[in-house]
C-alpha positions as CSV (number, residue, x, y, z in Angstrom):
1,M,-20.4,11.4,-7.2
2,D,-23.4,12.0,-4.9
3,R,-22.9,13.8,-1.7
4,R,-23.2,10.6,0.3
5,T,-21.9,7.6,-1.6
6,F,-20.7,4.3,-0.4
7,V,-18.0,2.8,-2.6
8,K,-17.9,-1.0,-2.4
9,A,-16.3,-3.7,-4.4
10,S,-19.7,-4.4,-6.0
11,C,-19.4,-1.0,-7.9
12,L,-16.7,-2.5,-10.0
13,S,-16.8,-5.3,-12.5
14,S,-15.1,-7.7,-10.3
15,A,-13.6,-8.0,-6.8
16,G,-10.3,-9.2,-8.4
17,L,-9.9,-6.0,-10.4
18,F,-11.0,-3.9,-7.4
19,L,-8.2,-5.5,-5.3
20,G,-5.7,-5.0,-8.0
21,F,-5.2,-8.7,-8.8
22,D,-3.5,-9.8,-12.0
23,P,-3.7,-13.6,-12.0
24,N,-0.8,-13.8,-14.4
25,S,1.6,-11.8,-12.4
26,P,4.5,-13.5,-10.6
27,G,4.0,-14.4,-6.9
28,Q,0.3,-13.5,-7.1
29,E,-0.8,-16.9,-5.9
30,N,1.3,-16.7,-2.7
31,V,-0.9,-14.3,-0.7
32,T,-4.5,-13.3,-0.3
33,L,-5.0,-9.6,0.1
34,P,-7.7,-8.3,2.6
35,E,-10.9,-6.9,1.1
36,P,-11.1,-3.1,1.4
37,P,-13.8,-1.6,3.7
38,P,-16.6,0.6,2.3
39,I,-15.6,4.2,1.8
40,E,-18.1,7.0,2.5
41,V,-17.7,10.0,0.3
42,H,-18.8,13.6,1.0
43,G,-18.2,16.0,-1.8
44,L,-19.3,19.6,-2.2
45,P,-23.0,19.7,-2.8
46,Q,-24.5,21.0,-6.1
47,V,-21.2,20.9,-8.0
48,K,-21.8,20.7,-11.7
49,Q,-19.4,18.3,-13.3
50,S,-17.2,20.1,-15.8
51,P,-16.4,18.5,-19.3
52,L,-12.8,19.6,-18.7
53,G,-12.6,17.4,-15.6
54,M,-11.1,13.9,-15.5
55,P,-10.8,12.2,-18.0
56,G,-11.0,15.5,-19.7
57,L,-11.1,16.6,-23.3
58,F,-9.0,13.8,-24.7
59,P,-9.8,10.5,-22.9
60,G,-7.2,7.8,-23.6
61,R,-4.7,10.1,-25.3
62,V,-1.2,10.2,-24.0
63,V,1.6,12.2,-25.7
64,E,5.1,11.0,-24.8
65,L,8.2,13.0,-25.6
66,S,11.8,12.0,-25.0
67,D,15.1,13.7,-25.6
68,P,18.3,12.5,-24.0
69,K,19.7,16.0,-24.1
70,S,16.8,17.3,-21.9
71,I,18.7,16.1,-18.8
72,V,22.5,15.9,-18.8
73,R,24.5,15.1,-15.6
74,N,21.3,15.5,-13.6
75,R,20.7,19.0,-14.9
76,V,17.4,19.7,-16.8
77,S,17.7,21.9,-19.9
78,Q,15.2,24.8,-19.8
79,P,15.2,25.4,-23.5
80,I,14.8,21.8,-24.5
81,V,12.0,21.2,-21.9
82,G,10.3,24.3,-23.3
83,R,10.3,22.9,-26.8
84,M,9.1,19.5,-25.5
85,I,6.1,21.1,-23.7
86,E,5.3,23.2,-26.8
87,Q,5.3,20.2,-29.1
88,G,3.4,18.1,-26.6
89,M,0.7,20.6,-26.1
90,K,0.2,21.1,-29.8
91,E,0.1,17.3,-30.4
92,L,-2.4,16.8,-27.5
93,T,-4.8,19.5,-28.5
94,G,-4.3,19.7,-32.3
95,E,-3.8,23.4,-32.1
96,R,-1.2,25.2,-34.2
97,S,0.0,27.7,-31.6
98,L,1.1,27.1,-28.0
99,R,-1.1,29.9,-26.7
100,A,-4.2,28.3,-28.4
101,A,-3.3,25.0,-26.9
102,W,-3.2,26.4,-23.4
103,A,-6.4,28.3,-24.0
104,R,-8.2,25.0,-24.4
105,F,-7.9,24.5,-20.7
106,I,-7.3,27.9,-19.1
107,E,-9.2,31.3,-19.2
108,P,-7.8,34.7,-18.1
109,T,-10.2,34.8,-15.1
110,D,-9.1,31.4,-13.7
111,V,-7.2,30.9,-10.5
112,V,-4.8,28.2,-11.5
113,G,-3.2,25.7,-9.2
114,I,-0.1,23.8,-10.2
115,K,0.0,20.7,-8.2
116,I,3.7,19.7,-7.8
117,N,5.2,16.7,-6.2
118,P,8.2,17.8,-4.0
119,S,8.2,14.4,-2.2
120,G,11.7,13.0,-2.6
121,A,13.4,16.3,-2.9
122,P,16.2,17.1,-3.7
123,A,16.9,13.8,-5.6
124,C,13.7,13.6,-7.5
125,C,10.8,16.1,-7.4
126,S,8.7,18.1,-10.0
127,S,11.4,19.9,-12.0
128,P,11.3,23.7,-11.5
129,E,12.2,24.0,-15.2
130,I,9.0,22.3,-16.1
131,V,7.0,24.3,-13.6
132,R,8.4,27.5,-15.0
133,E,7.3,26.6,-18.6
134,I,3.8,25.8,-17.3
135,I,3.6,29.2,-15.6
136,S,4.7,30.8,-18.8
137,G,1.9,29.0,-20.7
138,V,-0.7,30.0,-18.2
139,Q,0.4,33.6,-18.3
140,S,0.3,33.6,-22.1
141,V,-3.5,33.1,-21.8
142,G,-3.8,36.2,-19.6
143,V,-3.7,34.8,-16.1
144,P,-1.8,37.2,-13.8
145,A,1.0,35.8,-11.6
146,R,-1.0,36.5,-8.5
147,N,-3.7,34.0,-9.7
148,I,-1.2,31.2,-10.1
149,I,-0.6,29.0,-7.1
150,V,2.0,26.3,-6.9
151,Y,1.1,24.0,-4.1
152,D,1.4,20.7,-2.3
153,R,0.5,19.1,1.0
154,Y,3.6,19.6,3.1
155,A,5.3,23.0,3.3
156,Y,8.6,21.5,4.6
157,E,9.0,19.4,1.4
158,I,8.4,22.5,-0.8
159,D,11.1,24.3,1.3
160,I,13.5,21.4,0.6
161,G,12.8,21.8,-3.1
162,S,13.5,25.6,-2.9
163,Y,10.6,26.3,-5.2
164,Q,10.1,29.8,-3.6
165,A,13.5,30.9,-4.9
166,L,13.2,29.1,-8.3
167,L,9.8,30.3,-9.6
168,P,8.9,33.7,-11.1
169,P,8.0,36.6,-8.8
170,G,4.4,37.1,-8.0
171,V,3.5,33.4,-8.2
172,R,2.3,32.1,-4.9
173,V,3.9,29.0,-3.4
174,V,1.6,27.3,-0.8
175,G,2.1,24.4,1.5
176,I,-1.3,23.2,2.7
177,Q,-0.1,22.0,6.1
178,D,3.0,22.7,8.2
179,G,3.1,19.5,10.2
180,F,1.9,15.9,10.0
181,V,-1.2,16.6,12.2
182,D,-2.0,20.1,11.0
183,A,-5.6,20.2,9.8
184,A,-6.1,23.9,9.5
185,G,-5.9,24.0,5.7
186,Y,-8.7,21.4,5.1
187,D,-12.4,21.7,4.7
188,P,-14.3,19.7,7.4
189,I,-17.3,19.0,5.2
190,V,-15.5,17.5,2.2
191,Y,-14.0,14.2,3.1
192,C,-13.9,10.5,2.6
193,E,-14.3,8.1,5.5
194,A,-13.2,4.5,6.0
195,N,-11.8,2.4,8.8
196,F,-8.9,0.5,7.4
197,F,-6.9,-0.7,10.3
198,G,-8.9,0.4,13.4
199,E,-7.3,3.9,13.3
200,W,-8.6,6.6,15.6
201,E,-9.3,9.2,12.8
202,T,-11.1,7.6,10.0
203,R,-11.6,10.7,7.8
204,S,-9.4,12.3,5.2
205,Y,-10.4,15.9,4.4
206,M,-10.0,17.9,1.1
207,A,-7.7,20.9,1.1
208,S,-9.7,24.1,1.3
209,I,-7.6,25.7,-1.4
210,V,-8.7,23.0,-3.8
211,A,-12.3,23.0,-2.7
212,H,-12.8,26.8,-2.7
213,T,-10.0,28.9,-4.2
214,L,-8.7,27.2,-7.3
215,T,-10.8,27.1,-10.5
216,K,-8.4,24.9,-12.5
217,I,-5.6,22.5,-11.6
218,I,-2.6,21.5,-13.7
219,N,-1.1,18.3,-12.2
220,V,2.7,17.9,-12.4
221,P,3.5,14.4,-10.9
222,T,6.9,12.7,-11.1
223,M,7.5,9.3,-12.6
224,K,8.1,7.0,-9.6
225,D,7.5,3.6,-8.2
226,H,5.9,3.5,-4.8
227,S,6.3,1.0,-2.0
228,A,2.5,0.8,-1.3
229,S,0.6,1.9,-4.4
230,G,3.0,0.5,-7.0
231,V,3.6,3.8,-8.7
232,T,3.2,7.4,-7.9
233,G,1.6,9.1,-10.9
234,C,-1.2,11.5,-11.8
235,L,-3.8,9.8,-9.6
236,K,-1.8,9.5,-6.5
237,N,-0.2,13.0,-6.8
238,L,-3.7,14.4,-7.0
239,G,-5.6,12.3,-4.5
240,Y,-3.0,11.9,-1.7
241,G,-1.7,15.4,-2.3
242,T,-5.1,17.0,-1.9
243,F,-6.5,15.1,1.1
244,N,-4.9,14.8,4.6
245,N,-4.5,11.7,6.8
246,V,-3.7,9.3,3.9
247,A,-0.8,7.3,5.4
248,R,-3.4,5.4,7.4
249,S,-4.4,3.6,4.2
250,H,-1.3,1.4,4.4
251,R,0.1,-0.6,7.3
252,A,2.8,-3.1,6.5
253,P,2.5,-5.4,4.8
254,Y,-1.0,-4.4,3.5
255,S,-2.3,-1.3,1.6
256,F,-5.7,0.1,0.7
257,T,-4.2,2.6,-1.7
258,D,-6.4,0.6,-4.1
259,P,-9.2,1.8,-4.2
260,L,-8.7,4.9,-2.0
261,I,-6.6,6.8,-4.6
262,G,-9.2,6.7,-7.3
263,V,-12.0,7.4,-4.9
264,M,-10.3,10.6,-3.7
265,C,-9.8,11.7,-7.3
266,S,-13.5,11.1,-8.1
267,I,-14.7,13.5,-5.4
268,E,-16.0,16.9,-6.6
269,P,-14.8,19.5,-7.0
270,L,-11.3,17.9,-7.4
271,R,-12.4,15.8,-10.4
272,S,-13.7,18.8,-12.4
273,K,-10.9,21.1,-11.6
274,A,-8.0,18.8,-12.6
275,V,-8.0,19.6,-16.4
276,L,-4.4,18.8,-17.5
277,H,-1.6,16.5,-16.4
278,I,2.1,16.9,-17.4
279,M,4.2,14.1,-15.9
280,D,7.8,14.8,-15.2
281,G,9.9,11.8,-16.3
282,M,13.1,13.7,-16.5
283,R,14.2,11.4,-13.6
284,Q,12.4,8.1,-13.3
285,V,12.6,6.4,-9.9
286,W,12.3,2.7,-10.5
287,H,12.9,1.6,-6.9
288,G,12.7,3.1,-3.4
289,G,9.9,5.6,-4.2
290,P,8.7,8.0,-3.3
291,L,11.5,9.2,-1.0
292,T,14.7,7.6,-2.2
293,Q,17.9,9.6,-2.5
294,V,19.8,6.7,-3.9
295,Q,21.0,7.8,-7.4
296,D,21.4,4.1,-8.5
297,F,17.6,3.8,-8.6
298,I,17.0,7.1,-10.4
299,Y,17.2,6.8,-14.2
300,Q,17.6,10.0,-16.1
301,A,15.0,9.2,-18.7
302,G,14.5,12.6,-20.2
303,T,10.8,12.0,-20.7
304,L,7.5,13.9,-20.5
305,L,4.0,12.6,-20.7
306,L,1.0,15.0,-21.4
307,G,-2.7,14.3,-21.3
308,T,-6.1,15.0,-19.7
309,D,-6.7,11.3,-18.8
310,P,-4.8,10.4,-15.6
311,V,-5.7,6.7,-15.8
312,A,-4.2,6.4,-19.3
313,M,-1.1,8.3,-18.3
314,D,-0.5,6.2,-15.1
315,T,-1.0,3.0,-17.2
316,V,1.7,4.1,-19.6
317,E,3.9,5.1,-16.6
318,L,3.3,1.7,-14.9
319,E,4.5,-0.1,-18.1
320,A,7.6,2.1,-18.3
321,I,8.6,1.4,-14.6
322,E,7.8,-2.3,-15.1
323,K,10.1,-2.4,-18.1
324,K,12.9,-0.7,-16.3
325,R,12.6,-3.1,-13.3
326,R,12.8,-6.1,-15.7
327,E,15.9,-4.6,-17.3
328,E,17.4,-4.3,-13.8
329,G,16.4,-7.8,-12.8
330,S,14.0,-6.6,-10.0
331,P,10.6,-8.1,-9.1
332,S,7.5,-6.7,-10.7
333,V,5.5,-4.1,-8.8
334,W,2.7,-6.7,-8.9
335,D,4.9,-9.1,-6.9
336,R,3.1,-10.9,-4.0
337,D,5.9,-13.2,-2.8
338,P,6.2,-12.9,1.0
339,K,10.0,-13.6,0.9
340,N,10.5,-10.3,-0.9
341,L,9.0,-8.3,2.0
342,T,11.2,-6.6,4.6
343,A,10.5,-4.5,7.7
344,N,13.9,-3.0,7.5
345,Y,13.8,0.4,5.8
346,D,17.6,0.5,5.2
347,E,17.3,-2.8,3.4
348,F,14.4,-1.6,1.3
349,F,16.1,1.6,0.2
350,H,19.3,-0.3,-0.9
351,D,18.0,-3.7,-2.2
352,P,15.6,-3.5,-5.3
353,S,14.4,-7.0,-4.6
354,K,12.8,-6.0,-1.3
355,N,9.7,-4.0,-0.6
356,L,7.7,-2.9,2.5
357,F,4.2,-3.7,1.3
358,Y,2.3,-5.8,-1.1
359,R,2.0,-3.1,-3.7
360,R,-1.3,-2.1,-5.2
361,P,-0.9,-0.9,-8.8
362,G,-4.4,-2.1,-9.4
363,H,-5.5,1.3,-8.1
364,I,-5.1,2.6,-11.7
365,A,-7.6,0.2,-13.2
366,A,-9.9,0.7,-10.3
367,A,-9.9,4.5,-11.0
368,G,-10.8,3.7,-14.6
369,K,-13.8,1.8,-13.4
370,L,-14.9,4.9,-11.5
371,G,-14.9,6.7,-14.8
372,L,-11.7,8.7,-14.4
373,G,-10.1,7.3,-17.6
374,I,-9.0,4.4,-19.7
375,A,-6.7,1.7,-18.3
376,D,-6.6,-0.8,-21.2
377,L,-3.4,-0.3,-23.1
378,K,-5.0,-1.5,-26.3
379,Q,-7.5,1.4,-26.1
380,I,-4.9,4.1,-25.2
381,D,-3.9,6.5,-28.0
382,H,-0.2,6.5,-27.0
383,R,1.5,9.0,-29.3
384,R,5.3,8.8,-29.0
385,I,7.2,11.7,-30.3
386,P,10.9,11.0,-31.0
387,R,13.8,13.3,-30.0
388,L,13.1,16.8,-31.0
389,T,15.0,18.5,-33.8
390,E,17.1,21.3,-32.2
391,K,16.2,24.8,-33.4
């Protein structure tokens, strides 16, 4: 994107898609959602877009691996996860060796960021077992431990997940900010600006570590529903985990996560640095996301998704969560029926028929319209790999 760009509904094929509308979805006719305001974008000047950046080397390709033995009684098996990642990386890249597969994305001189999602810890967060396998893969290419940075927005959530104690020595673990209003870790010249609800601060700034320190990012989102955006996946983990002051985009019952999530992911240099996505579906949150601790809503799916296209991966994730919600008799994340809204957080966390916002899963398709990937299921190369043969 240009240094100064105004993103409006007219930049997409239709206002309906931009707003996340699916006219065939249940309850859609019951409410009219407000139109989003223009979003002014300021990226780093003179950044040359990388061919490795989103949608990456393999647009539309999603590799899905599942093994029921990968998580048993809520414990993730390191050996099985290691084999899943190895087979997934080879399938994604077409390479014969795991090291060659990692070398498609990472060079020895890189400073590699691993963007985890500790939100929801300890019940559901990016599994340390998966993060350890990624670190091993990055090191196999020749990147030293000191040039691997595991990071997220809030330091206190990383502390709850105990990542510092669970990852190899020498790897840096970084929380971008210590408190909700701490802006010290953000670049004041890289931001997006929009006035959603008349808030005082209308800018969200990019983390300095992303703008200036990291050369490559491996994104490790969890597979969750989300009360405002519909799902938390690759796009939201990157966008809302890289910029500050994002909670202002939703005020009950409305949300502007569509289109803000995709717009944030399109800003350079974030777009070019995010080269690989490995979605942790060991535990799948189908209601109460992103913070629920209620085990009844956390399905131990034992699944991994790999790809370079975050839109395609989130589209596959959305379908999986929708399927689980149907099986459980819960409303679609597309639901627009006012009677299913509640302002009571306790009711929301314990009743899967209730939600806090009119969710906006259309942010995925909107991100596709911004060139970040493929949102049409018919065009996605979805490669399902059955349970691995144990070695």
